[in-house]
One Martini backbone bead per residue (centre of mass of N, CA, C, O) as a GRO file, in nm:
protein
  153
    1UNK     BB    1  -8.103 -18.837   4.971
    2UNK     BB    2  -8.282 -18.989   5.250
    3UNK     BB    3  -8.403 -18.876   5.567
    4UNK     BB    4  -8.551 -18.977   5.875
    5UNK     BB    5  -8.710 -18.765   6.124
    6UNK     BB    6  -8.811 -18.721   6.451
    7UNK     BB    7  -9.012 -18.493   6.628
    8UNK     BB    8  -8.995 -18.501   6.995
    9UNK     BB    9  -9.099 -18.209   7.114
   10UNK     BB   10  -9.377 -18.312   7.109
   11UNK     BB   11  -9.632 -18.388   7.363
   12UNK     BB   12  -9.809 -18.518   7.183
   13UNK     BB   13  -9.924 -18.785   6.993
   14UNK     BB   14  -9.844 -18.598   6.765
   15UNK     BB   15  -9.601 -18.640   6.525
   16UNK     BB   16  -9.363 -18.490   6.353
   17UNK     BB   17  -9.268 -18.555   6.011
   18UNK     BB   18  -8.953 -18.520   5.880
   19UNK     BB   19  -8.807 -18.458   5.558
   20UNK     BB   20  -8.493 -18.498   5.422
   21UNK     BB   21  -8.393 -18.337   5.123
   22UNK     BB   22  -8.133 -18.438   4.886
   23UNK     BB   23  -7.949 -18.293   4.635
   24UNK     BB   24  -7.719 -18.437   4.382
   25UNK     BB   25  -7.391 -18.580   4.332
   26UNK     BB   26  -7.150 -18.775   4.202
   27UNK     BB   27  -6.823 -18.860   4.258
   28UNK     BB   28  -6.574 -19.005   4.356
   29UNK     BB   29  -6.396 -19.317   4.336
   30UNK     BB   30  -6.318 -19.563   4.597
   31UNK     BB   31  -6.071 -19.820   4.614
   32UNK     BB   32  -6.003 -20.057   4.885
   33UNK     BB   33  -5.761 -20.206   5.115
   34UNK     BB   34  -5.780 -20.373   5.407
   35UNK     BB   35  -5.588 -20.463   5.652
   36UNK     BB   36  -5.493 -20.615   5.907
   37UNK     BB   37  -5.634 -20.468   6.197
   38UNK     BB   38  -5.852 -20.285   6.067
   39UNK     BB   39  -6.094 -20.064   6.107
   40UNK     BB   40  -6.368 -20.012   5.936
   41UNK     BB   41  -6.473 -19.726   6.015
   42UNK     BB   42  -6.201 -19.574   6.049
   43UNK     BB   43  -6.104 -19.633   5.757
   44UNK     BB   44  -6.331 -19.493   5.605
   45UNK     BB   45  -6.286 -19.217   5.726
   46UNK     BB   46  -5.990 -19.187   5.630
   47UNK     BB   47  -6.049 -19.208   5.326
   48UNK     BB   48  -6.224 -18.959   5.308
   49UNK     BB   49  -6.015 -18.756   5.405
   50UNK     BB   50  -5.786 -18.826   5.201
   51UNK     BB   51  -6.012 -18.759   4.949
   52UNK     BB   52  -6.208 -18.512   5.028
   53UNK     BB   53  -6.473 -18.639   5.173
   54UNK     BB   54  -6.769 -18.545   5.335
   55UNK     BB   55  -6.938 -18.758   5.161
   56UNK     BB   56  -7.021 -19.117   5.163
   57UNK     BB   57  -7.083 -19.413   4.984
   58UNK     BB   58  -7.144 -19.745   5.016
   59UNK     BB   59  -7.111 -19.986   4.752
   60UNK     BB   60  -6.902 -20.202   4.885
   61UNK     BB   61  -6.818 -20.525   5.052
   62UNK     BB   62  -6.538 -20.749   5.128
   63UNK     BB   63  -6.475 -21.000   5.385
   64UNK     BB   64  -6.314 -20.999   5.715
   65UNK     BB   65  -6.345 -21.063   6.064
   66UNK     BB   66  -6.257 -21.142   6.361
   67UNK     BB   67  -6.489 -20.973   6.491
   68UNK     BB   68  -6.825 -20.877   6.569
   69UNK     BB   69  -6.975 -20.547   6.634
   70UNK     BB   70  -7.321 -20.486   6.714
   71UNK     BB   71  -7.589 -20.279   6.676
   72UNK     BB   72  -7.926 -20.283   6.820
   73UNK     BB   73  -8.267 -20.253   6.837
   74UNK     BB   74  -8.480 -20.189   7.116
   75UNK     BB   75  -8.726 -20.092   7.326
   76UNK     BB   76  -8.474 -20.016   7.544
   77UNK     BB   77  -8.259 -19.993   7.316
   78UNK     BB   78  -7.939 -20.023   7.264
   79UNK     BB   79  -7.750 -20.305   7.155
   80UNK     BB   80  -7.487 -20.550   7.194
   81UNK     BB   81  -7.307 -20.765   6.972
   82UNK     BB   82  -7.117 -21.071   6.947
   83UNK     BB   83  -6.925 -21.211   6.681
   84UNK     BB   84  -6.751 -21.493   6.660
   85UNK     BB   85  -6.437 -21.599   6.578
   86UNK     BB   86  -6.248 -21.622   6.341
   87UNK     BB   87  -6.406 -21.524   6.040
   88UNK     BB   88  -6.609 -21.299   5.977
   89UNK     BB   89  -6.838 -21.251   5.732
   90UNK     BB   90  -6.895 -21.025   5.481
   91UNK     BB   91  -7.203 -20.952   5.307
   92UNK     BB   92  -7.265 -20.643   5.404
   93UNK     BB   93  -7.233 -20.288   5.328
   94UNK     BB   94  -7.389 -19.985   5.455
   95UNK     BB   95  -7.405 -19.641   5.383
   96UNK     BB   96  -7.277 -19.342   5.538
   97UNK     BB   97  -7.033 -19.083   5.535
   98UNK     BB   98  -7.019 -18.812   5.773
   99UNK     BB   99  -6.934 -18.471   5.864
  100UNK     BB  100  -6.925 -18.303   6.191
  101UNK     BB  101  -6.656 -18.183   6.210
  102UNK     BB  102  -6.471 -18.466   6.346
  103UNK     BB  103  -6.731 -18.640   6.330
  104UNK     BB  104  -6.910 -18.911   6.275
  105UNK     BB  105  -7.285 -18.950   6.192
  106UNK     BB  106  -7.266 -19.239   6.023
  107UNK     BB  107  -7.336 -19.548   6.058
  108UNK     BB  108  -7.252 -19.852   5.979
  109UNK     BB  109  -7.398 -20.121   5.802
  110UNK     BB  110  -7.476 -20.485   5.837
  111UNK     BB  111  -7.381 -20.818   5.720
  112UNK     BB  112  -7.313 -21.131   5.888
  113UNK     BB  113  -7.107 -21.434   5.929
  114UNK     BB  114  -7.036 -21.696   6.088
  115UNK     BB  115  -6.869 -22.005   6.112
  116UNK     BB  116  -7.180 -22.143   6.086
  117UNK     BB  117  -7.372 -21.931   5.907
  118UNK     BB  118  -7.482 -21.719   6.077
  119UNK     BB  119  -7.697 -21.438   6.083
  120UNK     BB  120  -7.614 -21.080   6.105
  121UNK     BB  121  -7.738 -20.749   6.217
  122UNK     BB  122  -7.613 -20.400   6.198
  123UNK     BB  123  -7.421 -20.174   6.368
  124UNK     BB  124  -7.112 -20.072   6.359
  125UNK     BB  125  -6.870 -20.059   6.590
  126UNK     BB  126  -6.661 -19.831   6.670
  127UNK     BB  127  -6.341 -19.992   6.701
  128UNK     BB  128  -6.463 -20.329   6.679
  129UNK     BB  129  -6.378 -20.399   6.351
  130UNK     BB  130  -6.149 -20.616   6.253
  131UNK     BB  131  -5.959 -20.722   6.022
  132UNK     BB  132  -5.842 -21.026   5.919
  133UNK     BB  133  -5.732 -21.007   5.631
  134UNK     BB  134  -5.947 -20.855   5.433
  135UNK     BB  135  -6.092 -20.547   5.286
  136UNK     BB  136  -6.312 -20.464   5.034
  137UNK     BB  137  -6.377 -20.121   4.925
  138UNK     BB  138  -6.649 -19.900   4.812
  139UNK     BB  139  -6.654 -19.552   4.737
  140UNK     BB  140  -6.882 -19.262   4.713
  141UNK     BB  141  -6.926 -18.951   4.644
  142UNK     BB  142  -7.129 -18.686   4.796
  143UNK     BB  143  -7.283 -18.396   4.640
  144UNK     BB  144  -7.440 -18.138   4.758
  145UNK     BB  145  -7.686 -17.893   4.631
  146UNK     BB  146  -7.976 -17.950   4.774
  147UNK     BB  147  -8.199 -17.848   5.043
  148UNK     BB  148  -8.490 -17.992   5.216
  149UNK     BB  149  -8.813 -17.972   5.363
  150UNK     BB  150  -9.065 -18.217   5.454
  151UNK     BB  151  -9.415 -18.302   5.480
  152UNK     BB  152  -9.611 -18.542   5.509
  153UNK     BB  153  -9.949 -18.625   5.426
   0.00000   0.00000   0.00000
């Protein structure tokens, strides 16, 4: 797993770019079906807790949402869009779920299609994406072994 974060504490035009490098191994695989009216993000978090996974990778998901609520980045900050259903199809879900304390700090991202076939992408808003019929999801545990910081050349 590699995540990139910018260190914005420097006041000059040169920003230090730190890369967090994490080595590890894959653990248990969990396949689940979310029933109608279950929130995608909250359900994935609950599955991770139920199966004792501190960090998990979303391997795949298929199903539909009543409506989709997605965050996306703009130059002025995060904005939220609503994709009206019912029956917004999930085309892809990706990302990881990880916990620091009691809260998840990795939002799930995905691609959805509305009832006219228009495609939308963004981060799923926690608590606002309820399954319509069902969602089939596959999660895999990530077990970190070693962590390091690197500065790109």
